[in-house]
C-alpha positions, 0 to 999 in steps of 0.5 A: 491982217486983211488976208488972215481975216479972209482965210478965217472967213473962207474957212468959216463958210465950210461945213464941219470936217465930218461933212467935208466931201470932194465937192469942197475940194475947189473951195479948199484949194482956193483957201490954200491958194490965198494962203500960199500967195501971202508973204511970210509977214502976212502969214504970221497973222493967220491963226494956228487954229485956222492953219490946222483946220485948213490942213485937216480939210486938205487931208480929208479931201486927199483921203476921200480921193484916195478912197474913191480911186481905190474903189474905182480900181477895185471895181474895174474888172480889168484891173488898174492901169497907169494913167495915160500920158497927155502931151502938150500939142503946143510944144510940138 
């Protein structure tokens, strides 16, 4: 029950969905991390409303990031390019 209350408290600290911006992505990611770290038994105590709220927040962030990336691509006079592949120096 303790983790479920933690989820509720974390969600209660966020603004309404209309006011969620990408600056809240870290906080929303932390809530997801707490939820994903719970056992199935613990997850049973998380309300359906809280889980639905978390999913709505995650979708809002995803949509905002897609819009931002789309705008960056649109505003780039050279067109969009594929992201550069980053290699792990330690694996060499």
